[in-house]
C-alpha positions in Angstrom: -82.4 70.7 141.5 -83.8 67.3 140.7 -86.1 67.4 143.8 -87.3 70.9 142.9 -88.2 69.9 139.3 -89.8 66.7 140.4 -91.9 68.6 142.9 -93.0 71.1 140.2 -94.0 68.2 137.9 -96.1 66.7 140.7 -97.7 70.0 141.4 -98.6 70.5 137.8 -100.0 67.0 137.4 -101.7 66.4 134.0 -101.4 70.1 133.1 -97.9 69.6 131.8 -97.7 68.4 128.2 -96.9 64.7 128.1 -94.0 65.1 125.6 -92.4 67.8 127.7 -92.9 65.8 130.9 -91.3 62.7 129.3 -88.3 64.8 128.1 -87.8 66.2 131.6 -88.0 62.7 133.1 -85.3 61.6 130.6 -83.1 64.5 131.6 -83.5 63.7 135.3 -82.4 60.1 134.6 -79.4 61.4 132.7 -78.4 63.7 135.5 -78.7 60.9 138.1 -76.5 58.7 135.9 -73.9 61.5 135.5 -73.9 62.1 139.3 -72.7 58.5 139.9 -69.5 59.3 138.1 -66.7 61.8 138.7 -66.9 63.8 135.4 -67.9 67.3 136.5 -68.3 68.5 132.9 -70.8 65.7 132.2 -72.7 66.6 135.4 -72.9 70.3 134.4 -74.1 69.5 130.9 -76.8 67.2 132.3 -77.8 69.9 134.8 -78.0 72.5 132.0 -80.1 70.2 129.8 -82.5 69.4 132.6 -82.9 73.1 133.4 -83.6 73.9 129.8 -86.2 71.1 129.6 -87.8 72.4 132.8 -88.0 75.9 131.4 -89.9 74.6 128.4 -92.6 73.2 130.7 -92.7 76.5 132.6 -93.1 78.5 129.4 -95.8 76.2 128.1 -97.7 76.5 131.4 -97.4 80.3 131.7 -98.5 80.5 128.1 -101.7 78.6 128.8 -102.4 80.4 132.0 -101.8 83.8 130.5 -104.4 83.3 127.7 -102.1 82.8 124.7 -99.0 84.2 126.2 -100.5 87.5 127.4 -99.2 88.7 130.8 -101.5 87.9 133.7 -103.1 90.8 135.6 -100.7 92.4 137.9 -97.6 91.1 136.1 -95.3 93.2 134.0 -92.7 91.3 132.0 -89.3 92.6 133.1 -90.9 94.9 135.6 -90.4 95.1 139.3 -93.9 94.0 140.2 -94.9 97.5 141.4 -97.8 99.3 139.7 -97.8 102.8 138.5 -94.0 103.2 138.1 -92.3 103.8 134.8 -89.6 101.5 133.9 -87.3 104.4 133.2 -87.9 105.9 136.7 -84.8 106.1 138.8 -85.3 104.3 142.1 -82.8 104.5 144.8 -82.9 102.0 147.6 -81.1 102.6 150.8 -81.1 102.4 154.6 -82.3 105.0 156.9 -80.7 105.5 160.3 -81.7 108.1 162.7 -78.7 109.6 164.5 
């Protein structure tokens, strides 16, 4: 988890807001400190806090990229990524075997 978030921060570079980046860095340090001990509850809390801080950066970045929070072309919030299908349409997935 730490590696993934640090990689995302490197990829974002200066695009990530400095305050959010600092907050994530602090949460990473807290998680690393928690991992040196044996308190599983503390580790879980630190992981949750880090994940929430990382989500904040992601939301800020998608908000900027999507022109004020508007979905980008080809993206339907909550959709399945396929165009031309109603959300209420019943879709059945299955396997086909010829016997």
